[in-house]
MOPAC internal coordinates of N, CA, C and O (Angstrom, degrees):
PM7 1SCF
backbone

  N    0.0000 0     0.00 0     0.00 0    0    0    0
  C    1.4520 1     0.00 0     0.00 0    1    0    0
  C    1.5255 1   110.18 1     0.00 0    2    1    0
  O    1.2310 1   120.35 1   138.28 1    3    2    1
  N    1.3196 1   116.94 1   -41.72 1    3    2    1
  C    1.4545 1   118.39 1  -177.81 1    5    3    2
  C    1.5201 1   111.03 1   -69.67 1    6    5    3
  O    1.2310 1   119.95 1   151.98 1    7    6    5
  N    1.3586 1   117.70 1   -28.02 1    7    6    5
  C    1.4614 1   120.57 1   176.80 1    9    7    6
  C    1.5201 1   111.72 1   -65.19 1   10    9    7
  O    1.2310 1   120.33 1   136.44 1   11   10    9
  N    1.3287 1   116.97 1   -43.56 1   11   10    9
  C    1.4667 1   121.15 1   177.39 1   13   11   10
  C    1.5268 1   110.77 1   -64.32 1   14   13   11
  O    1.2310 1   121.57 1   138.83 1   15   14   13
  N    1.3017 1   114.59 1   -41.17 1   15   14   13
  C    1.4600 1   119.90 1  -179.41 1   17   15   14
  C    1.5261 1   110.30 1   -65.12 1   18   17   15
  O    1.2310 1   120.71 1   135.50 1   19   18   17
  N    1.2993 1   116.24 1   -44.50 1   19   18   17
  C    1.4650 1   120.83 1   179.50 1   21   19   18
  C    1.5195 1   110.61 1   -62.98 1   22   21   19
  O    1.2310 1   120.23 1   138.31 1   23   22   21
  N    1.3364 1   117.17 1   -41.69 1   23   22   21
  C    1.4605 1   120.94 1   178.99 1   25   23   22
  C    1.5275 1   110.96 1   -63.56 1   26   25   23
  O    1.2310 1   120.49 1   139.43 1   27   26   25
  N    1.3127 1   116.67 1   -40.57 1   27   26   25
  C    1.4670 1   120.32 1   178.88 1   29   27   26
  C    1.5256 1   110.71 1   -65.31 1   30   29   27
  O    1.2310 1   120.80 1   140.16 1   31   30   29
  N    1.2982 1   116.07 1   -39.84 1   31   30   29
  C    1.4656 1   119.66 1   178.83 1   33   31   30
  C    1.5239 1   110.26 1   -66.45 1   34   33   31
  O    1.2310 1   120.04 1   138.55 1   35   34   33
  N    1.3167 1   117.52 1   -41.45 1   35   34   33
  C    1.4703 1   120.79 1   177.89 1   37   35   34
  C    1.5249 1   111.57 1   -61.97 1   38   37   35
  O    1.2310 1   120.15 1   139.45 1   39   38   37
  N    1.3523 1   117.31 1   -40.55 1   39   38   37
  C    1.4586 1   120.36 1   177.61 1   41   39   38
  C    1.5217 1   111.06 1   -62.37 1   42   41   39
  O    1.2310 1   120.35 1   137.66 1   43   42   41
  N    1.3188 1   116.93 1   -42.34 1   43   42   41
  C    1.4660 1   120.20 1   179.06 1   45   43   42
  C    1.5229 1   111.36 1   -63.76 1   46   45   43
  O    1.2310 1   120.74 1   139.63 1   47   46   45
  N    1.3262 1   116.19 1   -40.37 1   47   46   45
  C    1.4584 1   119.78 1  -178.18 1   49   47   46
  C    1.5277 1   112.26 1   -71.61 1   50   49   47
  O    1.2310 1   120.25 1   151.23 1   51   50   49
  N    1.3167 1   117.13 1   -28.77 1   51   50   49
  C    1.4635 1   120.72 1  -177.48 1   53   51   50
  C    1.5250 1   112.43 1   -84.77 1   54   53   51
  O    1.2310 1   119.39 1   167.49 1   55   54   53
  N    1.3147 1   118.77 1   -12.51 1   55   54   53
  C    1.4564 1   120.87 1   179.31 1   57   55   54
  C    1.5246 1   109.06 1   -66.47 1   58   57   55
  O    1.2310 1   121.13 1   -30.20 1   59   58   57
  N    1.3181 1   115.43 1   149.80 1   59   58   57
  C    1.4687 1   120.24 1   179.24 1   61   59   58
  C    1.5249 1   108.75 1   -66.97 1   62   61   59
  O    1.2310 1   120.40 1   -43.80 1   63   62   61
  N    1.3180 1   116.85 1   136.20 1   63   62   61
  C    1.4680 1   118.71 1   179.49 1   65   63   62
  C    1.5237 1   110.87 1   -68.60 1   66   65   63
  O    1.2310 1   121.25 1   -36.12 1   67   66   65
  N    1.2885 1   115.22 1   143.88 1   67   66   65
  C    1.4615 1   120.21 1   178.81 1   69   67   66
  C    1.5249 1   108.33 1   -83.53 1   70   69   67
  O    1.2310 1   120.01 1   -40.61 1   71   70   69
  N    1.3088 1   117.59 1   139.39 1   71   70   69
  C    1.4646 1   118.98 1   178.35 1   73   71   70
  C    1.5314 1   110.66 1   -68.05 1   74   73   71
  O    1.2310 1   121.40 1   -36.78 1   75   74   73
  N    1.3091 1   114.92 1   143.22 1   75   74   73
  C    1.4625 1   120.84 1   179.98 1   77   75   74
  C    1.5226 1   108.23 1   -87.20 1   78   77   75
  O    1.2310 1   119.81 1   -49.43 1   79   78   77
  N    1.3244 1   117.96 1   130.57 1   79   78   77
  C    1.4701 1   119.71 1   177.57 1   81   79   78
  C    1.5285 1   110.85 1   -58.51 1   82   81   79
  O    1.2310 1   120.40 1   -33.57 1   83   82   81
  N    1.3217 1   116.85 1   146.43 1   83   82   81
  C    1.4624 1   121.31 1  -173.63 1   85   83   82
  C    1.5281 1   112.16 1   -63.35 1   86   85   83
  O    1.2310 1   119.70 1   143.18 1   87   86   85
  N    1.3281 1   118.19 1   -36.82 1   87   86   85
  C    1.4753 1   118.80 1  -179.38 1   89   87   86
  C    1.5238 1   111.43 1   -67.79 1   90   89   87
  O    1.2310 1   120.42 1   145.44 1   91   90   89
  N    1.3151 1   116.81 1   -34.56 1   91   90   89
  C    1.4692 1   119.59 1   176.90 1   93   91   90
  C    1.5219 1   109.68 1   -70.34 1   94   93   91
  O    1.2310 1   120.35 1   139.76 1   95   94   93
  N    1.3154 1   116.93 1   -40.24 1   95   94   93
  C    1.4645 1   120.76 1   180.00 1   97   95   94
  C    1.5268 1   110.61 1   -62.66 1   98   97   95
  O    1.2310 1   119.88 1   132.69 1   99   98   97
  N    1.3198 1   117.84 1   -47.31 1   99   98   97
  C    1.4674 1   120.34 1  -178.50 1  101   99   98
  C    1.5278 1   110.91 1   -64.95 1  102  101   99
  O    1.2310 1   120.12 1   141.84 1  103  102  101
  N    1.3313 1   117.37 1   -38.16 1  103  102  101
  C    1.4688 1   120.85 1   177.79 1  105  103  102
  C    1.5271 1   110.58 1   -65.05 1  106  105  103
  O    1.2310 1   120.47 1   138.27 1  107  106  105
  N    1.3278 1   116.70 1   -41.73 1  107  106  105
  C    1.4627 1   120.22 1   179.05 1  109  107  106
  C    1.5229 1   110.90 1   -65.14 1  110  109  107
  O    1.2310 1   120.01 1   139.78 1  111  110  109
  N    1.3250 1   117.59 1   -40.22 1  111  110  109
  C    1.4637 1   120.85 1   178.50 1  113  111  110
  C    1.5243 1   110.13 1   -65.10 1  114  113  111
  O    1.2310 1   120.22 1   138.18 1  115  114  113
  N    1.3299 1   117.18 1   -41.82 1  115  114  113
  C    1.4708 1   120.97 1   179.35 1  117  115  114
  C    1.5262 1   111.14 1   -62.82 1  118  117  115
  O    1.2310 1   121.07 1   132.90 1  119  118  117
  N    1.3305 1   115.55 1   -47.10 1  119  118  117
  C    1.4726 1   119.02 1   179.78 1  121  119  118
  C    1.5192 1   111.61 1   -65.97 1  122  121  119
  O    1.2310 1   120.49 1   141.16 1  123  122  121
  N    1.3209 1   116.66 1   -38.84 1  123  122  121
  C    1.4604 1   119.95 1   178.83 1  125  123  122
  C    1.5140 1   111.77 1   -63.87 1  126  125  123
  O    1.2310 1   120.49 1   138.78 1  127  126  125
  N    1.3401 1   116.67 1   -41.22 1  127  126  125
  C    1.4591 1   120.06 1   176.99 1  129  127  126
  C    1.5147 1   111.93 1   -62.94 1  130  129  127
  O    1.2310 1   121.12 1   138.11 1  131  130  129
  N    1.3285 1   115.47 1   -41.89 1  131  130  129
  C    1.4623 1   119.44 1   178.50 1  133  131  130
  C    1.5319 1   110.56 1   -63.98 1  134  133  131
  O    1.2310 1   120.62 1   139.28 1  135  134  133
  N    1.3228 1   116.41 1   -40.72 1  135  134  133
  C    1.4575 1   120.33 1   179.49 1  137  135  134
  C    1.5293 1   110.86 1   -63.78 1  138  137  135
  O    1.2310 1   120.40 1   138.41 1  139  138  137
  N    1.3343 1   116.84 1   -41.59 1  139  138  137
  C    1.4628 1   119.93 1   178.43 1  141  139  138
  C    1.5293 1   111.50 1   -64.68 1  142  141  139
  O    1.2310 1   120.17 1   139.88 1  143  142  141
  N    1.3331 1   117.28 1   -40.12 1  143  142  141
  C    1.4704 1   120.04 1   177.97 1  145  143  142
  C    1.5223 1   110.96 1   -64.68 1  146  145  143
  O    1.2310 1   120.07 1   139.43 1  147  146  145
  N    1.3263 1   117.47 1   -40.57 1  147  146  145
  C    1.4679 1   120.24 1   178.70 1  149  147  146
  C    1.5246 1   111.18 1   -64.71 1  150  149  147
  O    1.2310 1   120.47 1   138.29 1  151  150  149
  N    1.3219 1   116.70 1   -41.71 1  151  150  149
  C    1.4630 1   119.33 1   178.26 1  153  151  150
  C    1.5198 1   111.41 1   -63.74 1  154  153  151
  O    1.2310 1   120.72 1   138.91 1  155  154  153
  N    1.3387 1   116.23 1   -41.09 1  155  154  153
  C    1.4658 1   119.92 1   178.54 1  157  155  154
  C    1.5243 1   110.34 1   -63.81 1  158  157  155
  O    1.2310 1   119.98 1   137.97 1  159  158  157
  N    1.3296 1   117.64 1   -42.03 1  159  158  157
  C    1.4606 1   121.02 1   178.15 1  161  159  158
  C    1.5284 1   110.70 1   -63.90 1  162  161  159
  O    1.2310 1   120.51 1   136.01 1  163  162  161
  N    1.3242 1   116.64 1   -43.99 1  163  162  161
  C    1.4670 1   119.94 1   179.15 1  165  163  162
  C    1.5290 1   110.33 1   -62.36 1  166  165  163
  O    1.2310 1   120.08 1   139.91 1  167  166  165
  N    1.3275 1   117.45 1   -40.09 1  167  166  165
  C    1.4592 1   121.20 1   178.75 1  169  167  166
  C    1.5372 1   110.42 1   -63.42 1  170  169  167
  O    1.2310 1   120.46 1   136.97 1  171  170  169
  N    1.3349 1   116.73 1   -43.03 1  171  170  169
  C    1.4684 1   120.15 1   178.36 1  173  171  170
  C    1.5206 1   111.48 1   -63.34 1  174  173  171
  O    1.2310 1   120.31 1   137.72 1  175  174  173
  N    1.3352 1   117.01 1   -42.28 1  175  174  173
  C    1.4654 1   120.54 1   179.62 1  177  175  174
  C    1.5215 1   110.56 1   -63.99 1  178  177  175
  O    1.2310 1   120.21 1   138.44 1  179  178  177
  N    1.3227 1   117.21 1   -41.56 1  179  178  177
  C    1.4658 1   119.53 1   178.96 1  181  179  178
  C    1.5219 1   111.49 1   -64.70 1  182  181  179
  O    1.2310 1   120.02 1   138.03 1  183  182  181
  N    1.3417 1   117.58 1   -41.97 1  183  182  181
  C    1.4635 1   119.88 1   177.07 1  185  183  182
  C    1.5225 1   110.72 1   -63.46 1  186  185  183
  O    1.2310 1   119.94 1   141.91 1  187  186  185
  N    1.3306 1   117.71 1   -38.09 1  187  186  185
  C    1.4585 1   121.02 1   177.58 1  189  187  186
  C    1.5258 1   110.42 1   -63.77 1  190  189  187
  O    1.2310 1   120.28 1   138.21 1  191  190  189
  N    1.3259 1   117.07 1   -41.79 1  191  190  189
  C    1.4714 1   120.45 1   177.65 1  193  191  190
  C    1.5260 1   111.50 1   -64.43 1  194  193  191
  O    1.2310 1   120.14 1   139.25 1  195  194  193
  N    1.3185 1   117.33 1   -40.75 1  195  194  193
  C    1.4672 1   120.35 1   177.77 1  197  195  194
  C    1.5226 1   109.82 1   -63.41 1  198  197  195
  O    1.2310 1   120.30 1   135.77 1  199  198  197
  N    1.3278 1   117.04 1   -44.23 1  199  198  197
  C    1.4632 1   120.88 1   179.40 1  201  199  198
  C    1.5284 1   110.50 1   -62.16 1  202  201  199
  O    1.2310 1   120.14 1   136.17 1  203  202  201
  N    1.3323 1   117.34 1   -43.83 1  203  202  201
  C    1.4657 1   120.98 1   179.10 1  205  203  202
  C    1.5283 1   110.80 1   -63.18 1  206  205  203
  O    1.2310 1   120.00 1   140.83 1  207  206  205
  N    1.3262 1   117.60 1   -39.17 1  207  206  205
  C    1.4689 1   120.56 1   178.65 1  209  207  206
  C    1.5286 1   110.73 1   -65.75 1  210  209  207
  O    1.2310 1   120.03 1   140.30 1  211  210  209
  N    1.3096 1   117.54 1   -39.70 1  211  210  209
  C    1.4622 1   120.70 1   178.72 1  213  211  210
  C    1.5214 1   110.08 1   -65.66 1  214  213  211
  O    1.2310 1   120.06 1   136.89 1  215  214  213
  N    1.3113 1   117.48 1   -43.11 1  215  214  213
  C    1.4687 1   120.82 1   178.79 1  217  215  214
  C    1.5254 1   109.98 1   -64.14 1  218  217  215
  O    1.2310 1   120.05 1   135.27 1  219  218  217
  N    1.3259 1   117.50 1   -44.73 1  219  218  217
  C    1.4688 1   120.72 1  -179.95 1  221  219  218
  C    1.5312 1   110.58 1   -62.29 1  222  221  219
  O    1.2310 1   120.08 1   137.28 1  223  222  221
  N    1.3244 1   117.46 1   -42.72 1  223  222  221
  C    1.4583 1   120.03 1   179.00 1  225  223  222
  C    1.5244 1   110.75 1   -64.48 1  226  225  223
  O    1.2310 1   120.01 1   138.75 1  227  226  225
  N    1.3344 1   117.59 1   -41.25 1  227  226  225
  C    1.4606 1   121.18 1  -179.59 1  229  227  226
  C    1.5210 1   110.56 1   -63.97 1  230  229  227
  O    1.2310 1   119.99 1   135.71 1  231  230  229
  N    1.3247 1   117.62 1   -44.29 1  231  230  229
  C    1.4700 1   120.69 1   178.89 1  233  231  230
  C    1.5173 1   109.87 1   -63.64 1  234  233  231
  O    1.2310 1   119.98 1   136.77 1  235  234  233
  N    1.3216 1   117.64 1   -43.23 1  235  234  233
  C    1.4693 1   120.32 1   178.77 1  237  235  234
  C    1.5228 1   110.72 1   -62.11 1  238  237  235
  O    1.2310 1   120.46 1   134.89 1  239  238  237
  N    1.3222 1   116.72 1   -45.11 1  239  238  237
  C    1.4630 1   120.30 1  -177.73 1  241  239  238
  C    1.5285 1   110.91 1   -64.69 1  242  241  239
  O    1.2310 1   119.95 1   142.94 1  243  242  241
  N    1.3164 1   117.69 1   -37.06 1  243  242  241
  C    1.4610 1   119.63 1   179.98 1  245  243  242
  C    1.5256 1   112.15 1   -73.20 1  246  245  243
  O    1.2310 1   119.78 1   150.31 1  247  246  245
  N    1.3214 1   118.02 1   -29.69 1  247  246  245
  C    1.4639 1   119.60 1   179.63 1  249  247  246
  C    1.5210 1   111.95 1   -88.01 1  250  249  247
  O    1.2310 1   119.14 1   140.45 1  251  250  249
  N    1.3176 1   119.24 1   -39.55 1  251  250  249
  C    1.4692 1   121.69 1  -177.62 1  253  251  250
  C    1.5249 1   111.91 1   -84.24 1  254  253  251
  O    1.2310 1   120.00 1   152.66 1  255  254  253
  N    1.3127 1   117.61 1   -27.34 1  255  254  253
  C    1.4687 1   123.83 1  -178.37 1  257  255  254
  C    1.5366 1   110.87 1    46.02 1  258  257  255
  O    1.2310 1   119.86 1  -113.13 1  259  258  257
  N    1.3374 1   117.87 1    66.87 1  259  258  257
  C    1.4611 1   121.00 1  -175.46 1  261  259  258
  C    1.5287 1   113.21 1   -68.36 1  262  261  259
  O    1.2310 1   119.01 1   166.46 1  263  262  261
  N    1.3088 1   119.49 1   -13.54 1  263  262  261
  C    1.4545 1   121.93 1  -179.35 1  265  263  262
  C    1.5266 1   112.00 1   -83.16 1  266  265  263
  O    1.2310 1   119.58 1   168.48 1  267  266  265
  N    1.3489 1   118.42 1   -11.52 1  267  266  265
  C    1.4592 1   122.16 1  -179.78 1  269  267  266
  C    1.5265 1   108.77 1   -89.68 1  270  269  267
  O    1.2310 1   120.91 1   -43.42 1  271  270  269
  N    1.3146 1   115.87 1   136.58 1  271  270  269
  C    1.4613 1   120.49 1   178.62 1  273  271  270
  C    1.5249 1   109.15 1   -70.29 1  274  273  271
  O    1.2310 1   120.18 1   -47.07 1  275  274  273
  N    1.3351 1   117.26 1   132.93 1  275  274  273
  C    1.4735 1   118.58 1  -178.32 1  277  275  274
  C    1.5266 1   110.46 1   -66.51 1  278  277  275
  O    1.2310 1   120.08 1   -30.15 1  279  278  277
  N    1.3334 1   117.44 1   149.85 1  279  278  277
  C    1.4595 1   119.78 1   179.84 1  281  279  278
  C    1.5288 1   111.13 1   -66.10 1  282  281  279
  O    1.2310 1   121.49 1   -29.05 1  283  282  281
  N    1.3059 1   114.76 1   150.95 1  283  282  281
  C    1.4559 1   120.21 1  -179.72 1  285  283  282
  C    1.5199 1   108.80 1   -69.56 1  286  285  283
  O    1.2310 1   120.58 1   -40.37 1  287  286  285
  N    1.3132 1   116.50 1   139.63 1  287  286  285
  C    1.4564 1   120.54 1  -179.08 1  289  287  286
  C    1.5192 1   112.82 1   -92.39 1  290  289  287
  O    1.2310 1   120.08 1   167.13 1  291  290  289
  N    1.3019 1   117.45 1   -12.87 1  291  290  289
  C    1.4709 1   120.88 1   177.29 1  293  291  290
  C    1.5197 1   108.15 1  -125.49 1  294  293  291
  O    1.2310 1   121.01 1   -28.04 1  295  294  293
  N    1.2971 1   115.68 1   151.96 1  295  294  293
  C    1.4592 1   119.50 1   178.28 1  297  295  294
  C    1.5136 1   108.31 1   -94.57 1  298  297  295
  O    1.2310 1   120.38 1   -31.19 1  299  298  297
  N    1.3063 1   116.89 1   148.81 1  299  298  297
  C    1.4676 1   118.14 1   178.60 1  301  299  298
  C    1.5434 1   110.38 1   -68.50 1  302  301  299
  O    1.2310 1   120.65 1   -29.43 1  303  302  301
  N    1.3057 1   116.37 1   150.57 1  303  302  301
  C    1.4787 1   118.43 1  -179.01 1  305  303  302
  C    1.5466 1   110.16 1   -66.35 1  306  305  303
  O    1.2310 1   121.58 1   -36.43 1  307  306  305
  N    1.3174 1   114.59 1   143.57 1  307  306  305
  C    1.4559 1   120.35 1   176.38 1  309  307  306
  C    1.5317 1   108.53 1   -88.93 1  310  309  307
  O    1.2310 1   120.18 1   -65.67 1  311  310  309
  N    1.2923 1   117.26 1   114.33 1  311  310  309
  C    1.4771 1   121.26 1   178.22 1  313  311  310
  C    1.5235 1   108.81 1  -127.50 1  314  313  311
  O    1.2310 1   121.55 1   -23.48 1  315  314  313
  N    1.2996 1   114.64 1   156.52 1  315  314  313
  C    1.4529 1   119.74 1   175.83 1  317  315  314
  C    1.5053 1   114.48 1    84.42 1  318  317  315
  O    1.2310 1   119.20 1  -153.01 1  319  318  317
  N    1.3101 1   119.14 1    26.99 1  319  318  317
  C    1.4653 1   121.32 1   177.87 1  321  319  318
  C    1.4666 1   109.26 1   -87.73 1  322  321  319
  O    1.2310 1   120.10 1   180.00 1  323  322  321

């Protein structure tokens, strides 16, 4: 079965390609260009969001300083006076 299938695929691949009509070609080029521009815009927006998140995290970390232990809210009892 795979031999017949392989032979059929080889015949299809060896056939001369059919020329693409010019109106279909121009439409495909137009849509492809639009798709590439949209992907580039989406990539730029995502990088901008990542940059904004990094800046926001850095500002928060510098103001909140989560690595510093919070000050004690009660004083230890005075004993032994």
